[in-house]
N, C-alpha and C positions, 0 to 999 in steps of 0.2 A: 445338669451339673454344670456351673458355671466355669468359664477361663480361669476364674482364680481359684477354684477348688482343684483344677487340673494343674496348676504351675508345680513346675519339677521341684524336687526338694532342693536341688542345688540352687534354684534361683533364690529360693528362700532364705537359703543359708548364706547367700552372698549379699543379702540384705536387700534383694528388689523387691520393690513393692509389688503385691498382686495387681492383676488388672484390674481396673475399675469397672463395675458393673453399671450400666445406664438403662434407664426404661424410657420407654416411647409408646404412645398410642395411636396405631395408625384407623385411618377410616378405610373398611374394606368395600368393595363392591362386586357384583356379579356372583356372589353366593345364591344357590337355589336350595340347597338343603344342608340338614346338619352335617353331611359326609363332606361336603365343600370346606366346610370350617375346619373338619379333620384332618383333610389334605393339607390347607395350608399350615397348621400346625406341624404337620410331618415334614413339609419342605423347608420350612424356617427352621426346624430343630436340626436339620443335616448341616446348618452353618455352625462353626465351631463356637461352643460357649454361647450358644442363643437358646432359649426356651420363650415360649409363646403360648398365649391362652387366646382363642379366637372365639368371639361370642357371635353365635349366628342371629340371634334377635335383635341385638344392637347393631351388627356390622361393624363390630370394633376388634382389633387386635391387640392385646397388651404384650410386649415384647421386652424381654430383658437381653442386653447384648455386651459384649466387651469393648474394649478399645480398639481392637483390631477389625470391628465391622462397623461400617458406617449407615446411619437410618435409609441413605439412598440405596445401599445394596440390599436391606430388608426389602424395600419397595419394589427393586428390580426381580428378587426372588420371587415375590408374589405375582407379579405381572408376569414372568415366564412360566408361573402354573396357570395361567389364564385367566386372573382375576385382575380387579383394580385396586390400587393401594395408593392413599394420599398421606402424606406428612400432616402433622399438626398444624393450623393456620396460626400466624404471628400474632402478637396482641394487636388491638386495633384501637382507633378512637371509639367514643360511643356511637357516632354516626354509623361509622363503618360497621361496629359490630352488630348494629340493627338490622343493617343491610345483608351483612355476613349471616346474621341468624336466618333471614330469609331465605338467601340464597342457598345457605347449608341445608333447608328443609326442602327445597326444590326438586333435588333427585329423587327423595322418598315419595315425595307428593306425585311427581312426575310418574313414577313408577305404578304407583297405586292407579293414578287416573289413566295411564295406557292399558293397563291390565282391565279396567273397568270398561274401557270401550272395546277391548276386545272380548269381554265376556258379553256385552249387551250385543255386539253384532253375531257373535257364534251362536247365542238364545236364538235371535231372530231369524237366522238362516238355518240353523240346524234342525229346530223344531218341525218344519213341513217334511224334511228329508226324513226322520225319524219316523213320523207319523204314516208317511206314504209306504215306506218301508215294511212297517209292522201291520197295515192294515191294506190287504188284497182288495178290497172291493172299492178302494180309492184310488189305484194303479190305473189311471187314464192312459191314452196312446202315447207313447214317448216320455213319459214319467220320468224313465231313468236318466234321460238327457237333461230335465229340469232338475232332477237331484243333483247331478254333476255340476250344473251351474251354481246351484245354492251352496253345495259342499267344498268346492275349489276354495273360495275365500277362507273358509273355515280352517282347513286343512294347511293352506300356506301361510294367511296373515295371522288368524287368529291363534295357531297353535306354533307361531313362531317362537315364542320363550322356551317350549319345550325343545324344538329342533336346536336352536342356538346352545342349549345347556347340554345336549347329547352331543354337540360336535365339540365344544370344550372339553366335555367328559373324553370323546373317543381321543382327541390329542395327546391326553396323557394317561391313555391306557385306562381308563376306569369307566365304570357302570353303575347309574343311580336309576331311581325309578323314571326320571327324565328321558335317561335312555331306551326304556322300555316303552313309555309312551310315545315318544318321537318313532321307534322302529314299528310298532303297531300300527300307528296312524298311518305312516308312510306305506308300511306294507299293505293294508286294507285299501288304501286310496289307490296305490300302483296298481294291484291286482283289478280293482274296479275299472281303471282306465284301458287295462289289457282285455279285460272281459268286453268292455264296449267298444273298443277300436278294432280288436282282432278277434274276439270270440263271438259267441251268438246273443251276448247281453244286450248289444245296441239295436237289435231288430226292433222294428215297430211292433206293439202288440205284445212284446215281453212282460211277462208279470213273475213276481216271486209268490210262489205258493209257502205259507205259513205252515210246515208240517214237519212233524218229528220222525225223521226216519235215519237210519245207519247204513250208508252204502258209499261205495266208490264212484268217484266222478272226476271229470278233469277240472270243473269249476270255471269253464270258460263262459257259463251262462248266468254266473253268479256275481253280483257287485256287493260290496262292504261300505258304501258311502255313508251308511247311518251308524255304523261302527265308529268310522273316523270322526264323523262330525259330533257324534254323540259324546265320545271318549273326550275328545277335546273341550266341549263344552262343560262336562262335568267336572274334570281337572281344573280348568281354567277358574271355574268358580271357587275353588279351595285356595288356588295361588294368590287370587285377588283378596280373598279374607286375610289370608296370611299377611300379605303386603300390606293391608290396613292396620294389623296388628304390631309390625314391626315399625310402620310410620309413628306409632304413638310410645314406642321405647324410650324416646327421650323426655317425655312429657312428665315425668316426675320431676327431672331437673330444672325444666322450664317453670315448672310450678312453684318450685321451691324457691327460685331465684326471684319470681314474681311477687314474692312475699314481702319484700323489702321496700323502702319508700323511694318514690321515683324523683323526688325533690326535696330540698331542705332549706330553712330559713338560716344562713349562717350571718353571723354578725361580724362586720367588716366595719373599721372606722367608727364605731358607735354606732353602726345603722345595721339593720337586719336586711338581707339580701336573699332573694329566692335563686337558687342555682340547682342544676341537676345534680344527684347524689355522687353520679361518677366523679363530679369536679370537686368534691370533698377532698381535703387533704389532712393528714396527720397533725394535730395541734389547733386545728379548727374548731370555733365554739358555736354550735348551733342551737337554736330554739325548738323546743318539743311542747307543743300547747295540748291540753286534756283532748282525748281522743286520736291523736296523731299516732303514726308509727315512729318509732326512734330509728334515725336514719343509719347509723352504724354503731360499732361498739366503742364506748368511751366512758367518762367520768363526770358526774354531777358536779358542776363548781357553783350552782346556784338553784335555789328551788328545793321543796318538798314535794312528793306525789306519792302515788301508788301505781307499779308497773305492772301490767298482767304479761306473764312470761310463760303463761301455760302451754301456749303452742310450741315452745321451744324446750321447756324443762318439764312439762306436766304436774308443776305445781300448781294446785288447783285455788290456792289463796293468793292474791297478788302481793307483790313484795314491795314494802315500804322503801322508797329511796330519799337520802339526803344527800347533802354536799359531801364530797369524798367516796360515793358509793358507786360502783361499776354498774354500767346497764349494757345490755346486748341490742344490736340491731334486730329490726323486725318485729321486736316485743311493742307493745302498745301501752302509750301514758294514759292511766286511768283518772288521774287526779290532776294536780295543779300544774300550772308551768313551770317548765324546769330548763337550764340551760347546760348543756353537755359538751364537753371537750373531747374531740374524737382522738382515739388512742389506736384504734384499727380500721383500716378501709380496704376496699376491693376485695382480692381473694383471702387477704389475711382476717376477714371476719369469721365470728362464729358460725354466721349464716352460710358462707362459702364453703366451710369446713365441713358443715352438714351436705352440702351440696356434694362435695368430694366424697364424703362417706357412703351416699346413697349410689353415686357411680361406681365406686369399688365393689361397694355389695352386689349390684346388678351386673357388673363384669365378672365378679368372681365365681358367678353361679355355674355350675356344672353344665356344659351344655346339653341338653336333654335331646338323644338320638329318636326321631319320630320311629313310632312301631313300623309304619309301612316302608320307612328308608332301612329299616335294621332287617326287614323281609327281602326287600329287593336287592340288598347287598348279596345275598345268597341266590336268591331267586332268578336275578335278571341275567348274571353269566350262565346260569344253567338252563334259560330258555334260549338263550342266543345258541350255545351249543347244540341244545336238541334242535332248533331248526336247521341249522347247519347240517347237523348229522342226518336230518329227516331228508333233505334234499340229496346229499350225497348218496345215502343208502338207497333210495328209490332209483337213482341213476345207476349205481354200480349194479343193483339188481336187475337193471333191465327194464325199468318202468320208463313210461312215456314222460317226456320233458313237462308237458301240462298238467300230469298227475304228480309229479314230483314238487313241481312249484305250489300247486295246490296243497299239498299236504304242509309243505313248509310253511306257507302264507297261514294255514290253518293254526298252526303252532303258535304263531306270532299273534295271530288276533284271539285265540282263545285265552292266551295269557296276556293279553292286554288288561291293564288293573284298571278296569272300570268299576268293579264292587270295592277293589283294593282302595282306589282313590275316593271311593264313596265313604268308606267304613268309618274314617275319622270326622270329616266334616257333616255327615248327617246326623251322628250321633251327637256331636258338638253343637250343631245347630238346635236340635230339638232340647237337648240338656240344657243350655244357656237359655234358649226360650224359656223352658220351664222354670228356670232359676230365677230369670227376671219377672217372671209373674208372682215368685215366691220372695222377692225382692234380694236376689242372688246372682250377683255378675262375676261369670267365669271369663276371664282374660283370653285364653288359649287353651290348645291341647296338652302344652309343655305343664300345665299347672296340675292337670289330672294325675299325672304319674307321681307327683309328690304327696298328694292326699292318701294313697295307698299305704304309705309309711309312716305317716306321722304317727307318733307317740306321746307328744308333750305339747301342750298348748299354751303360750306365753301370753298372758292378759293384762294389756295397759290398764291403768285403773281409771284416770280422769277420762270422761266422755265414752269409756268403753263399759267399765262395769258400773260407773256412776254416771250422772247425768253431765258432769262438768260445769255446772250452775250452781251456785250459791243459793241456799233456803234457810229461812229461820225454822229451827226444830222447835225445842223446849222453850219455855219462858219459865224461869224459877223465881219466885218474889219472895222477898222477906216478911213474916208475921206483921200482919196489920196492913200490908200493902195489896192494893186492887191490881189484879193482872192486867185488865184493861186500861186503867191509868197508867201503868208502868210501860205498855206498849205504846201508848198514844203520845207520852212525854217524849220517850226514846225515839218513836219513830219519827217525831216533828223534828228533832234536831238531825238525825241520820237523813232524812229527806232533802236536807239542804248540802250533802255531799254526794259526789260521783263515785265515791268507792264502792266497789262490788259489795262488799260487807254491808255497807250503809244501805245501799239498794235493795239487799235481800231483807233487812230489818224493815225498812220503810214502806217496801211493797208488802210486806205480810201485816204490818201494823194498818194500812189502808184498806186491806181486805178485811180485817178483823173488826177496826172499830170506826171506819169511814174516812170522811176528810179530816186531815191533819191540822193543827192550828198553825199559825206562823211562828217563826223563830226569830228573835232579835240577837243582837250581839253575838253572832255565829263567829267560831273562830276554830280553826283546825290545830291541834297540838302534833308536833312534828312525829310523825309515824305512830302514835299513841292513840288518836282518836279525835273527838269532836265535843263541843260545849257551846252553848247559847242559853238564851232566856224564853221559856215557854210558859206564857199564862201566869208570869211574875215568877217562876220558879227556875232557879239557876239549874240547867241540868247538864250532866256530865256522862258521855256515853264512850267506852273505848277500852283498853286494856288495863289489867291491875296497876300497872306502873303510872298510869294516868290517874286513876282513884286514890293511889297515894299522894301523888302531887295534891291533889285537893282536898287530902285529910278525911278520906271516904274508906271506915273501916268495913270490912266484910263480916256479917253475922256468922256463926259457925253452919248454919245450914245453908248460905249462899257459898261458903268456902268448900263444902262436900258436894254442892251441884257442879261447883268448877271443876274442880278435881275429877268428877265422874265423866264430865262432859270432855274434858281433855284425855281421858281415858279411852273413851269411846272414838277419838278422833276428831271431834268437834272443835269448834273455834268458841271459847267462852268470851263474851263481850258484857263488862259491867256497867249498870246503869245507876245513876244516883241523882238525887236532887235534894236541895235543902240541906246540905252538910251531910247526909247518909246515903251509904249504898242501899239500894232497893231493891235490886233485880239483877240476875245472871241470865242473858239471852244466848241460846245454843245456835250457832249459826253452822250448818253441814253441807257438804256436797252430797247430796241425796244418791243412795243407791237404785240404780232401775228395778223395777218390779220383777223382770224377767230375768236377773243375773243370777240368782241361785238356781234356778230351774235349768239355764244354761250350762252351768258348772255340773250338776247332778246329768244332765244328757252326754256331756264330754265324756265325764266317768263312764259312763255307759257303751260309749264308743272305745273303751280301752286307752283312753288319753288321760294325761297327768297335767291338771291345771296348774299354772304358776303365776302369782300376782307380781307384776314388774311396774314400778312407778317410780316418778321422781320426788313425790310426796314424802313426809316424816314417817318414821318407823311405827308411830302411834296409830295413825291415820291408817295405812297401811294394814297392820294387823286387826284394827276393829274390822273394816271393810272385809278382809278376807274370812274372818271368822262367820260374818253374817252372811256371805254367799258360801260358805260350806269348804272352803279352802284351809285346813286345819294343820298341815304339816308346817312344820318352823321352817324347813328349807325350803317350804315353796312359796315364802313371802320374801321378795326383794325390794327394798325401800331406798331411797334418797340415791338414786341413780341420773347421772346425765346421759345425753343421748347417745355419746360414744360408749358410755357404760352398757348401754342398752344392748349396742351390737356385741359388745364383750360377752354379756351373759348368755346372749343367744349362741355366738361361738363356743362359749365354755360347755353349754348343754350339747352342742354338736360334737365338740371333741369328746364327750363322753359317750358317744355313741348314739345319741338319741335323734331324732327326726323332728324338727320343731317347727311348730306353726305359730306364727305370731299374729295378735289381733291387737289393732291399735287405731287412734283416728287422729293425731296430732303430729306435726312436723318433726317434733322429738321422737316420733316411732318411725319416721319414714326410712331411716337407715335400717332398722332392725326389720322392718318390713320386707324390705329387698335382701336382706342378708340372710333371712329365714328361709328354711326349706320350703315353707308356704306362707305367704302373707295375705291377712284378711283385714282390710280395711274398712271401718265403718264409715258409710255413705254419709253420716251426718256430719263427719270430720273435715277435715282440710284436703285441698286438691292436691296437695303433694302426696299426703299417706294415701287416699285412693289410687294414685297414679302408681306410686311405689309398690302397692299390693297386687297379689295375683288374683284375689278375690274380693269384690266389696260387696259389702251387705248393706243395701239401700236404705233398709228402714232403721238400722241404727240400732237393732234389737240382738243383745248377745244371744239368744237363743238361734238366730238365723246361722251363726259360727257352726254350730253343729249341724244344722240341717244342711250348709254348704258343704260339710266334708263329706256328710253323706250321699248327697247328689254328685259329687265329684266322684266319689268311689264307684256309684251306680254308673255315670256316665263313662267311666274308664272300663268297667265291666263290659258293657256295651260294645264300646269301642273293639276290645279284646276279642269279643264274640265275632263281632263283623268280620275281623280281619281273619279270624281263624276259618270261619264260613267261607268267606270270600277266597280265600286261599285254598281251601278244599275243593271248590268248583274249579280253579284253574288246574289243580293237580290231578284230579278225576278225568277230567277231559284231555288232558294232553296225550295222554295214550293213544286215544282214540283219534286225536289229531293226527299225530306221527304215522299212525298205521293208514291214514287216507280213508278212515272210514266216518269221518266227522262232516255231515252234512251242513253247508253253509247256514241254513236256516235254522239248523239245531244248534250249531255254535251261537248265532246270534240270540236264540232263545233262552240257550244256558246262560249266556252272558246276561241278558234282560232280567231271567231268574233270579240269579245271584244278586242284582242291583235292588231288585224288589226286597228280596229278602233281608238286604243289609237296611233299606229304607224301613221296612216294617219292624224291624226289629229295634232301630233307633226310635220310632214313634212310640215304642212302649214306654219311654222316658216320660211321655205327655201325662202319665198316671202317678208320676212319682209325688208323694205327698209328705 
């Protein structure tokens, strides 16, 4: 509830304006798990009128606050909770922005690089410690002291991220998985030091027998260095891969902004001058040549061309533009030279607005609480209480101090979450590896929970269900006209044009009839088509309006062919020569061969497919019918990028869990806003980065396989967690009773880890 909504009725009656609500985005540092994000939200929520949403993955906090609260106070509150916070950086110049971009990326890079160094060091040092402890024949004289030398840097240096997080949690009366890791590792190491220096474990010739017995003992002859080093290494690996995923959190926005032109030819004083696009101002006129990106949003003031806006709008057919028409930045000029007057620049452009849509959608996702963290929220406090209770209970019952400490430490060691820590990363590693072999890239464990509940799949049309490229379909000729001749003459004229429809016709003509003749007196009609002279024939190819201008009348059979093509979602191109309309050439965006099978598989998984496109209604319904989407309400056409987000949100508001499959920039915000985003790997980098799953081979059937694999991987993780947790729970009473032999504790931990890894390896057989 905001401060405005809490305003006293008397104030409102007196005519006082309600407190204004402000919004700010803060960069957060120091979070180690999803519970940290929840803790920050709770701390900020205690401020009057403040509401906050903290995203652990992107390390950002979206905060709404009233007039009485300053941004600095928000930062102070977060820092008082033990985390770092930073206000948004002020606007900078282009050079400063590029430098700032690099420096802003450095903390995330440094975090991942530091973890990588710790992980590599831990692997090298802990491997011989584990091997020596688990293989008695290799235990040479004084091997225990060599293990101490090797394990000490692992426990102190490599495990420091866990110790630091545990200290932060301790200061604020909280406990997470980091707390249990730090306590278990520290307890194992501390008791090993005690056994080496004050017990009999440091005696020359000491060996550890690898045996399974249940008996009481004081523990002074046992060391747990392999437990301390092994747990640290395993969990550090998981933390490193998590840091890598977080480092890529902003890649969607960077890829989106990189789509724009970097420089532009602006007209000043009658001359063309190349300048950085950031220096372009409203009212400036700039030149766009064929093949170039349009620098910013504007209005065409000179020239005629065809603009490929498919990456932004999803429209498969390039849009004809002429003087007075609006164009959008980052779209591509496919035709002639045009001059554009800038109407919006910088953060006001359509591209910048789409970047904000993607960012809003990502930040608005509910933070997924890791399964292991959810377990630790209950498990950690219970283990700590049980360990302390064990120590006190033994001492009260008159037990020896060594035996009491042995039992208490055994509780912490057996509860140390080695298998719990392995449960998610091993299944994810095997599942993602198998997915990569099948052309499916899964971005992280938070993705998997979404797949379990998905019941609706929204499919983009262009580039997802269809190929996204224009091709010549049917060629209908009038009576007495040879098909090859019609294709040869039409292809010759179109070969002189760079329009995508023209290229489709020319390429098909070249394949069917061979080399095309030269064209003379070639000319382009404004947005209507082309004409020229081929082998003495005056050839006209284009829309029906162009045919009428040349007094070409379609015979009845060609009229029927044209109408049928348009009903089926094709683009009808009329070709005529020597004063007569001779043929109708149908150009289409081809449907992928596997699209219909993919829709069938989705239905078999209990999913409802919905076709969503920026293309026109006729094309959308024709494509939907051919792939098996028959319900009228499951075809949504002629939508803008922001409308795609709205459609996803509407379906979600109806209680549906929505997966989105797309490939273009226009799909990025919807991919990020959906419960599950599946990006075609043949599409744009923006879509790939905004999606949760990437389908490398661009085959829609991979979407169904991706959902199946994700669900299977999630079930494996859940099974791993259940059994790993079960091992801990079963052994805790034995440890508390002082009946757990240290080697049996180590064996139980090893066995639980082996089970988790073996269970995860079953995912390699997924087909």
